[in-house]
C-alpha positions in Angstrom: 192.4 38.2 328.4 195.4 40.4 329.3 193.6 42.5 331.9 193.3 41.4 335.5 189.7 40.8 336.6 188.3 43.8 338.5 186.7 43.1 341.8 183.1 41.9 341.5 183.4 40.6 337.9 182.6 36.9 337.5 184.5 35.8 334.4 182.4 32.6 334.2 179.3 34.6 333.3 179.3 35.4 329.5 179.2 39.1 328.7 177.4 40.3 325.6 180.0 43.1 324.7 182.8 40.6 324.9 180.8 38.0 322.9 180.2 40.7 320.2 183.9 41.3 320.1 184.4 37.6 319.4 181.8 37.7 316.6 183.9 40.4 315.0 187.1 38.4 315.2 188.4 39.9 318.4 190.2 37.8 321.0 189.8 40.0 324.1 187.4 37.9 326.0 187.2 35.2 328.6 186.7 31.5 327.9 183.1 31.8 328.9 182.5 34.5 326.4 184.1 32.5 323.6 182.2 29.3 324.5 178.9 31.3 324.6 179.6 33.0 321.3 180.5 29.7 319.6 177.2 28.2 320.8 175.2 31.1 319.4 177.0 30.8 316.1 176.3 27.0 316.0 172.6 27.6 316.5 172.4 30.9 314.6 175.1 30.8 311.9 174.2 34.3 310.6 175.4 35.9 313.9 178.9 36.8 312.7 177.4 38.2 309.4 174.9 40.3 311.4 177.8 41.7 313.5 179.7 42.6 310.3 176.7 44.3 308.9 176.2 46.3 312.1 179.8 47.4 312.0 179.4 48.5 308.4 176.3 50.4 309.6 178.4 52.1 312.3 181.0 53.2 309.8 178.5 54.8 307.6 176.5 56.3 310.4 179.6 57.9 311.9 180.7 59.3 308.6 177.1 60.7 308.2 177.5 62.4 311.6 180.8 64.0 310.7 179.4 65.1 307.3 176.5 66.7 309.3 179.0 68.8 311.3 178.9 66.7 314.5 182.3 66.7 316.3 181.3 64.9 319.5 180.3 61.2 319.4 179.2 59.1 322.4 179.2 55.4 321.7 176.8 53.9 324.3 177.2 50.2 325.1 180.4 50.5 323.0 182.1 47.2 324.0 185.7 46.7 323.1 187.3 49.0 320.6 187.6 46.3 317.9 189.1 47.4 314.6 186.9 49.8 312.6 185.4 51.5 315.6 184.2 55.1 316.0 187.5 56.8 316.9 189.2 55.3 313.8 186.5 56.6 311.5 186.3 60.1 313.0 189.7 60.9 314.3 188.9 64.6 314.3 185.9 64.1 316.6 185.8 64.0 320.4 184.9 60.4 321.1 183.6 58.8 324.4 183.1 55.1 324.7 180.6 54.0 327.4 180.1 50.5 328.7 178.9 49.1 332.0 181.3 46.1 332.1 184.4 46.8 334.2 186.6 44.4 332.2 185.7 46.0 328.9 186.4 49.5 330.2 189.7 48.5 331.8 190.9 46.9 328.6 189.6 49.7 326.4 191.5 52.3 328.5 194.7 50.2 328.1 194.2 49.8 324.3 193.5 53.6 323.9 196.2 54.8 326.3 197.8 58.0 324.9 194.9 58.8 322.6 192.3 61.6 323.1 189.5 59.0 323.3 187.7 58.8 326.7 186.3 55.6 328.3 183.4 55.9 330.8 182.1 53.0 332.9 178.4 53.7 333.3 175.0 51.9 333.2 172.7 53.3 330.6 169.8 52.2 332.8 170.8 55.1 335.1 170.7 58.1 332.8 171.3 60.7 335.4 174.5 59.1 336.6 175.5 58.6 332.9 174.9 62.3 332.1 176.9 63.3 335.2 179.8 61.2 334.0 179.6 62.6 330.5 179.7 66.2 331.7 183.3 67.4 331.4 184.0 64.8 328.7 181.7 66.5 326.1 180.1 69.9 325.7 176.3 69.6 325.9 175.9 73.1 324.4 177.2 71.7 321.1 175.6 68.9 319.0 176.4 65.3 320.1 175.9 62.1 318.1 174.7 59.3 320.4 175.3 55.9 319.0 173.0 53.2 320.4 174.0 50.3 318.1 172.6 47.0 319.4 172.2 48.7 322.8 168.4 48.5 322.8 168.6 44.7 322.4 169.5 44.6 326.1 167.6 47.4 327.9 164.0 46.9 329.1 161.3 49.3 327.9 161.0 51.8 330.8 164.7 52.5 331.2 165.3 52.6 327.5 162.6 55.2 326.9 163.8 57.2 329.9 167.4 57.1 328.6 166.4 58.5 325.2 164.2 61.2 326.8 167.0 62.3 329.1 169.6 62.4 326.3 167.1 64.5 324.2 166.5 66.9 327.1 170.2 67.4 327.8 171.5 67.7 324.3 171.7 70.8 322.0 169.7 71.2 318.7 171.5 69.4 315.9 172.3 66.4 318.1 171.7 63.0 316.6 170.4 59.7 317.8 171.6 56.6 315.9 170.0 53.2 316.5 170.4 49.7 314.9 168.3 46.9 316.2 167.0 43.5 315.1 163.3 43.2 315.2 160.4 40.9 316.1 158.3 39.1 315.2 159.8 35.7 314.3 163.5 36.3 315.1 165.8 33.8 313.5 167.5 33.1 316.8 166.8 29.5 317.9 165.7 28.7 321.5 169.3 27.5 322.2 170.8 30.8 321.1 168.3 32.8 323.1 169.2 30.7 326.1 172.8 31.8 325.8 171.7 35.4 326.2 169.5 34.6 329.1 172.6 33.2 330.9 174.7 36.3 330.0 175.0 39.6 331.8 172.0 41.0 329.8 168.8 39.5 328.5 168.0 39.8 324.8 165.0 42.1 324.1 163.7 42.3 320.5 161.3 45.0 319.4 159.0 45.7 316.5 159.5 48.5 313.9 156.8 50.6 315.7 158.6 50.0 319.0 161.9 51.3 317.6 160.2 54.2 315.9 158.9 55.4 319.2 162.4 56.0 320.4 162.7 58.8 317.8 160.0 61.0 319.3 161.4 64.5 319.4 163.8 63.7 316.5 163.3 64.3 312.8 164.3 61.2 310.9 167.0 62.1 308.3 168.9 60.5 305.5 170.0 57.7 305.7 166.7 57.1 307.7 165.1 53.9 308.7 166.3 51.0 306.5 167.3 47.4 306.6 171.1 46.9 307.1 171.4 45.2 303.7 170.5 48.6 302.2 173.5 50.3 303.8 175.9 48.8 301.3 178.7 47.5 303.6 182.2 48.9 302.9 183.4 45.5 301.8 181.9 42.3 300.4 179.9 40.3 302.9 179.1 36.8 301.9 175.8 35.1 302.8 172.2 36.4 303.1 171.6 39.6 305.0 170.4 39.4 308.5 167.1 41.0 309.4 167.4 44.3 311.2 166.4 47.9 311.6 168.5 51.1 311.6 167.7 54.7 312.1 169.2 58.2 312.4 167.3 61.1 313.9 168.4 64.8 314.4 167.1 67.0 317.2 165.8 70.3 315.8 
């Protein structure tokens, strides 16, 4: 990785955001991330396909936000700005990428230097600090699109519900919440794959359909609504069977 390691970062511990970048073909990760990602793909071969489908979901969701008049998009748990990310799809929007990993944020700032895109290092489990960091980067009096793609995989129940509640309270009518998430029961991940996530910087937390629906309290579900990723018609051909998943968009009225 071209960036120096910030103080306090242990490059020997796999990071989920950097692993995800590797699934999408990115190379901006440490050897530990590559090794962990390859282990997951050996034990759960559909991982790379699932990442591609989720990126297709992101593209369509961002276009939906722009078509709905949203001109501010906050990508929570954004990871590295791999090709096809939010700012490339909505260049006219004000975009803020948020991730808690210092290496990811340092590298994202270097990649996006000279652009209007902002990068905020923040922990979504601390919503008040997150909101403080976002003030001045976005206008909370205008609608905001909050992307939480894959994020809820890695946030326990109480802080996850608190995060959505605080975002809802702080945002203006017309703001959108966008979620994609694999669901229980019977995930296809093998015990070996799950063990990789347990050793990483964030544990994997799968939820039911009902559990995900509960995050949309206070939002009206809108087209494209709650669907399986395979129904999102990815922008390009994707080989292999669709990975199970769950996606939703809600608007604050």
